[in-house]
N, C-alpha and C positions, 0 to 999 in steps of 0.2 A: 272356154272352150276355145280352141284352136283354128286357125284359118282352116287349115285341112280337114278338122272335123266339121266345120261349116259347110265347106263345099261337098264333103261327102254326103251330108244330110240334104243338101240342095240336088245333088246329083239323083240320089234315090228317089226324094220325092218327087222330081221332074220327070224322071224315066218311067214313074209309077202313074203320072199321070194325076196325081193328086193334087188338083190347083188350089184348094182351099187351104190344105196343110203347107204348100209351098208358099202361099201369099202370107200366112200368118208366120210363119218361119221368119221369110224375109222382112216382112213388119217387125216382129220382135227383134231382130239383130239391129234394124236400122233406128229404131225407136228408142231402144234402150231403156223401154217401160218394165214396170211390174207387172206382175199378172192381170193385178187389181186396179189398175190407175184406168183413167176415164179417158178416152180421147173425146176432144171437142173439134169445131170446124176448123179448117186451115191447120191440120196438125199439129193443133196446140194441145197440151196434155196438161191435165189438172192432178198432179201426184197424190194419191191417197193419202201416202206418210205424212208430207210437208204441206198440202194444200196450196201449193203454190204451182203457176203454170210454166211450162217448159216448152219450147219449141223444139222442133227436130228435122232434120233432113231425110228425104227420101230418096234412094239411089235409083237410076234406071233400070237394074236389074229387079228391085221391088215393085216399082210401077208396073212395070211388063206383068210379072207375075198377080199382082193385084187387078189389072187390066182383064187378063185372061179369067182370073176368077170370077170378077162381077159380070163377064158376057156370058156365064154359064146359064143355062135353063132355069135350075134350081135359085138361082137368085134374083129371079124377076118378082118386084114385089117386097123382096125384103127390106126390112127396116135397119137390120145390121149387117155389118161388113162380115161378121163371122158368127151367123146364125147357129143355134144349137141343133143338135140332131135329135135332140128328146122336146117333145112337142109341149111339156109344162115349164120351159125356158126359153125366153128370145134369143139368147146369144150364148156363146161359149163361154162357162163358167170357169173360173179360176181354177176349181180343181180337174174341170176337163181339160184346160190348156196344160196344165202340169203333168197329165196322163199323156196328152199327145206328145210333151216334151221326152216324157221317159220313151215312148214308143220310139222316138225319132234318135236317139243316142243308143238306144239297143240295138235298132236296125243297122247301125253303122259298127256296132262291136265292142260300144263302150260299157262300161258299168255304170246302171243308170243312178245308183245311189250318189255318186259323184258329181252328178249335173240335175240341174231344176229349171225353173222360169226363171231366178235370179242370174243363173248361168249366162242366159240370153242378155240380159240386162248389161251384164258386166262385160261380156265379150268384145263389143266394138268399141266400148269405153279404154279397155286395157291395149286394144291394138293401136287406137290412137295415141294414147300414151305412151306404149312402147317405140313408136314411130317418131313420134315429136318430141317426147320429154316434157310436154307441155300441160302441166296439172292444172292450170287456170282454165284452159280450155275443155278439159275432160271435167272440173268442177261446174262448168256453166252447161255442159251437155247433159249431166246428170241432174242438175238442178239442186245439189249441195248447197247450203247457205255458207257453208266455211270449207276451206281449202284442206284443213286438217281433216275431216270427214273424208275427202276424197283420198287423202293418202292412206288411211287405214282402209277404206273401200279396195282399193287396188292394192294393197300390201306392198307398198312402196318401201324400198330399204334403201341403205346406205351404199350398198351396192349398186345399186341403181342409180343414184345420184353421181356415184364415181364414173359410172359407164358411159354417162349422159357427157359429164365434165372431161373424160379422156378421149370423146369425139369432136370435142370443140379444139380447134388449133388457132390461136390467135397471132 
């Protein structure tokens, strides 16, 4: 997902007053989580695929949207940050999250088949790589055990390496 698409979704959710979805979207971008990962205390995540703990930063924008969401009357007494709208489920399911992502991208005019929950995981990691060229940092942020996995995940090509090398003048 491109930065302008991220901001379009943020603007749409903010203008509509949809505090829950704005907080969920912002946290998805910041955390780089899969939809099925479990969050533990102190923003440590146990990744479901690797079962390894990964920590992540939470930006001021995300903290603001989460504060606004948890201050809502419907959040009083909730055990989960993103409770389900369905009474038989305590929190937003992976499937429900996928439907929300589809709705968000459709709302800004994107083809939903090209985006999913994994698009949000990849978004910030890809931007960090594009701005810094630091694969090791992205590897750590994503919790990949091998840098080769990160290279494949981001789709790093030889052109990327040439572009980075060309920007460095000794």
